[in-house]
C-alpha positions in Angstrom: -4.7 -5.1 -15.7 -1.1 -6.8 -16.7 1.6 -5.4 -14.0 5.5 -6.7 -14.0 6.8 -7.8 -10.4 10.3 -7.4 -10.7 11.9 -10.5 -9.4 13.3 -13.4 -10.7 12.8 -15.3 -7.8 10.2 -18.1 -8.5 8.8 -18.0 -3.8 8.1 -14.5 -4.0 6.1 -15.4 -7.8 4.2 -18.3 -6.9 3.2 -16.3 -3.0 1.6 -13.3 -4.6 0.4 -15.3 -7.3 -1.9 -16.9 -4.8 -3.2 -13.2 -3.9 -3.4 -12.0 -6.7 -6.9 -12.9 -8.5 -7.5 -13.6 -12.0 -8.2 -9.3 -12.0 -4.3 -8.8 -12.6 -1.6 -10.3 -14.3 1.8 -10.7 -13.2 4.7 -11.6 -15.2 8.0 -11.5 -14.2 11.2 -9.9 -14.8 12.7 -13.2 -16.6 8.9 -12.6 -18.6 10.7 -9.2 -20.1 13.9 -10.8 -20.6 15.8 -8.9 -17.8 18.2 -10.7 -16.4 20.7 -7.6 -15.0 21.8 -7.6 -11.2 19.8 -5.1 -9.6 22.3 -3.5 -7.1 20.6 -3.3 -4.5 22.7 -0.9 -2.3 19.9 1.7 -0.4 20.7 1.9 3.8 17.0 0.5 4.2 14.7 -1.6 3.2 12.1 0.6 1.6 15.0 2.2 -0.3 15.5 -0.9 -1.8 12.0 -1.6 -3.2 12.2 1.8 -4.9 15.1 1.0 -6.4 13.7 -1.7 -7.8 10.7 -0.3 -9.3 12.4 2.1 -10.9 14.9 1.2 -12.6 12.5 -1.9 -14.5 10.2 1.0 -15.0 12.8 3.4 -16.8 14.5 0.1 -19.0 11.8 -1.2 -19.9 8.7 2.0 -20.0 6.6 -0.8 -18.1 3.9 -0.8 -15.0 6.0 -2.5 -11.9 6.2 -3.3 -8.4 9.3 -4.7 -7.1 9.7 -5.7 -3.3 12.6 -5.7 -0.2 11.6 -7.5 2.8 14.0 -7.9 5.5 13.6 -9.9 8.9 14.6 -7.2 12.2 16.1 -9.0 15.5 15.5 -6.4 18.1 18.3 -7.4 20.4 20.5 -7.0 17.5 19.7 -3.4 15.9 17.4 -4.1 13.8 20.0 -7.2 12.0 20.0 -8.5 10.0 17.3 -5.5 8.3 18.5 -4.5 4.9 21.0 -7.4 4.8 19.1 -9.7 4.9 19.2 -12.0 1.3 23.6 -11.4 2.0 23.7 -11.6 6.2 26.9 -13.7 6.1 28.5 -12.8 3.1 29.0 -12.5 -0.5 27.9 -16.3 -1.1 25.2 -16.6 0.6 22.4 -18.8 1.0 19.8 -19.1 2.9 21.4 -22.4 4.9 24.2 -19.2 5.8 22.4 -16.9 6.8 19.8 -18.6 8.9 23.0 -20.6 10.7 25.0 -17.5 11.1 22.1 -15.7 13.3 21.4 -18.1 15.1 25.2 -18.4 15.6 24.6 -14.7 17.4 21.3 -15.6 18.5 22.5 -17.5 21.1 23.5 -14.7 23.1 20.5 -13.2 23.4 17.7 -14.2 26.0 15.6 -10.8 23.8 14.5 -13.6 20.9 12.1 -11.0 19.4 11.9 -10.0 15.4 10.2 -8.9 12.8 9.7 -9.8 9.4 9.7 -6.7 7.1 8.3 -5.8 3.5 8.4 -3.0 1.4 5.9 -2.9 -2.3 6.6 0.3 -4.6 5.0 1.0 -6.9 4.8 2.9 -9.7 1.7 3.0 -11.7 1.3 6.0 -15.0 4.9 7.1 -14.2 3.6 7.7 -10.2 5.2 6.2 -6.9 3.5 4.1 -4.3 4.5 2.8 -1.7 3.0 -0.3 1.0 4.8 -1.9 3.9 3.6 -5.0 5.6 4.8 -5.9 8.9 5.0 -9.4 10.4 6.2 -9.4 14.7 7.2 -12.3 16.0 10.2 -14.3 17.4 13.0 -16.6 16.6 13.0 -20.5 17.3 16.0 -22.2 18.8 16.5 -24.7 16.0 15.0 -24.6 12.4 11.6 -26.1 12.2 9.6 -27.2 9.5 10.5 -27.7 5.1 8.5 -24.8 3.6 8.5 -21.3 2.6 11.5 -20.0 1.7 15.3 -17.7 3.8 14.0 -17.6 7.1 11.0 -18.9 7.2 12.3 -22.0 9.4 13.2 -20.7 12.5 10.9 -17.8 12.4 7.3 -18.2 13.8 4.2 -15.8 14.3 3.3 -14.1 16.8 -0.1 -16.0 18.1 1.5 -18.6 16.5 3.2 -22.1 17.7 4.9 -23.0 14.0 7.3 -21.2 11.8 6.9 -19.8 7.8 8.2 -23.5 7.1 5.6 -25.2 8.8 3.0 -23.0 7.2 0.9 -24.3 4.3 1.2 -21.4 1.7 -2.9 -19.9 2.0 -2.0 -20.1 6.3 1.1 -18.1 6.2 -0.9 -15.7 3.2 -3.3 -14.7 5.8 -0.9 -13.2 8.2 3.1 -12.4 6.0 4.4 -9.7 6.1 4.2 -9.9 2.0 0.8 -10.9 2.5 0.0 -8.0 4.4 1.6 -5.4 1.3 0.4 -7.2 -0.9 -2.7 -6.7 0.3 -2.4 -2.8 0.8 -1.1 -2.7 -3.4 -4.2 -5.1 -3.9 -6.5 -2.5 -2.4 -5.0 0.4 -4.0 -4.9 -1.0 -8.0 -8.4 -1.9 -7.1 -9.5 1.5 -7.3 -7.7 2.4 -10.0 
């Protein structure tokens, strides 16, 4: 089965392909020559995932799925949440986002956080949504060089290492994207 993953984020493509078996052929937006900047202007992670999937489905007439992920910090009332990617502003980068978050966290002893991924699938013109959550905490300093985004400062509950210190195999057994993807895979395997 061929599906378009509505992203041009190479790190996400690698992570998702590692989860899927050969039964599924995953292509990125680059593979269908889509270089459009899809404006993520919804107020929820779920809303942005659906928006991206609908955009690609309507424009290219393909079965596809899109994800959106956010880091929600309890003591910051869920921030950065839906704004995780652009948390530090229009001139954002992972480094700037992490630095801003760590600076804000200095005031709070509560370090509880969760990563949330929502996947929106459009298959045969029908929308399905899958959610994966990984509970954890924000560490005080960056640790590790693997992964991407906030991975160097997020440590999952029950683990001694941040996502950036884990290899992809370990991250894909406990991570938020893996949990949402496993629900997607289970759904597709019944088709």
